[in-house]
Each structure stands twice: as structure tokens, then as C-alpha cells.
C-alpha positions in Angstrom: -14.9 -0.6 1.1 -11.4 0.6 0.9 -8.4 -1.5 -0.4 -6.3 -0.4 2.6 -6.2 -3.2 5.1 -5.6 -0.8 8.0 -8.6 1.4 7.0 -10.8 -1.7 6.8 -9.7 -2.9 10.2 -10.5 0.5 11.7 -13.8 0.6 9.8 -14.9 -2.7 11.4 -13.8 -1.5 14.8 -15.8 1.7 14.3 -19.0 -0.3 13.6 -20.1 -0.7 17.2 -23.7 -2.0 16.8 -25.1 1.0 18.6 -26.5 3.5 16.0 -25.6 6.5 18.1 -21.9 5.5 18.0 -21.9 4.3 14.4 -23.2 7.6 13.0 -20.3 9.4 14.7 -17.4 7.0 14.3 -17.9 5.7 10.8 -18.3 9.1 9.1 -15.4 10.5 11.1 -13.2 7.6 9.9 -14.3 8.0 6.3 -14.2 11.8 6.1 -11.5 13.0 8.6 -9.2 10.2 9.7 -6.9 10.3 6.6 -6.2 14.0 7.3 -5.3 13.5 11.0 -1.7 13.6 12.3 -0.1 10.4 13.6 -0.9 11.4 17.3 -4.6 11.9 16.5 -4.8 8.7 14.6 -3.4 6.9 17.6 -6.0 8.7 19.8 -8.8 7.5 17.5 -7.5 3.9 17.7 -7.3 4.3 21.5 -10.9 5.5 21.5 -12.0 2.4 19.6 -10.6 0.3 22.5 -13.0 1.9 25.0 -16.3 0.5 26.1 -19.4 1.4 24.1 -21.2 2.5 27.3 -18.4 4.9 28.1 -18.3 6.3 24.5 -22.1 6.7 24.5 -21.8 8.8 27.7 -19.1 11.0 26.3 -20.7 11.6 22.9 -24.1 12.3 24.6 -22.2 14.8 26.8 -23.3 13.1 30.0 -19.8 12.7 31.2 -16.2 13.4 30.1 -13.3 11.0 29.7 -10.5 11.2 32.3 -7.8 10.6 29.7 -6.8 13.8 27.9 -6.1 11.9 24.7 -9.6 10.6 24.7 -11.0 14.1 25.5 -9.2 15.5 22.5 -10.5 12.9 20.0 -14.1 12.9 21.4 -14.0 16.7 21.1 -12.8 16.5 17.5 -15.5 14.1 16.6 -18.2 16.1 18.3 -17.0 19.4 16.8 -17.6 17.9 13.3 -21.3 17.4 14.3 -21.9 20.2 16.7 -19.1 22.7 17.7 -18.1 23.7 21.2 -18.0 20.6 23.4 -15.7 22.4 25.9 
């Protein structure tokens, strides 16, 4: 675990209890979050406030978010795993 309280808060919010989400969100937080700009960090936090069922649909490419901020962060996360979400 990290000694930064903000990182730890985000880590626990990234643990969703659904393996499909955990394997995307937790590694993204650990490996990419620190390098994000402030706007993208805010988008990631906004994503964490979304419903698990919605996130599952977005990450499985069964639907797309309506919010452009969420589209951007979902695309960034998916591009780390498998490029070209658009």
C-alpha cells in the first residue's frame, strides 16, 4: 500500500468487487494515474462515482458513456489494455 492518503482512498474506491472492473481500474491507478494531468485525474475520480453496471457495459464495449469526460477516461483505460476503442 502507498503512504499517500489520497492514493489509498482512490485505491479502495477502485476495488469494485467485480473482477472485470478490478483488473482494469486498480492497475490503471497504480501504473498510470500519477502521470495524468489534473483534468484526467478528476475524470478518473468522476468515473469511480459511476455505477458498476454502467462501467461494466462501457469496458466491455457494450455501450458508451454519454458524458465526454467519462468517454475520455474509459478510452484511456481501455487503450492501455487493447488500443482503439473509438
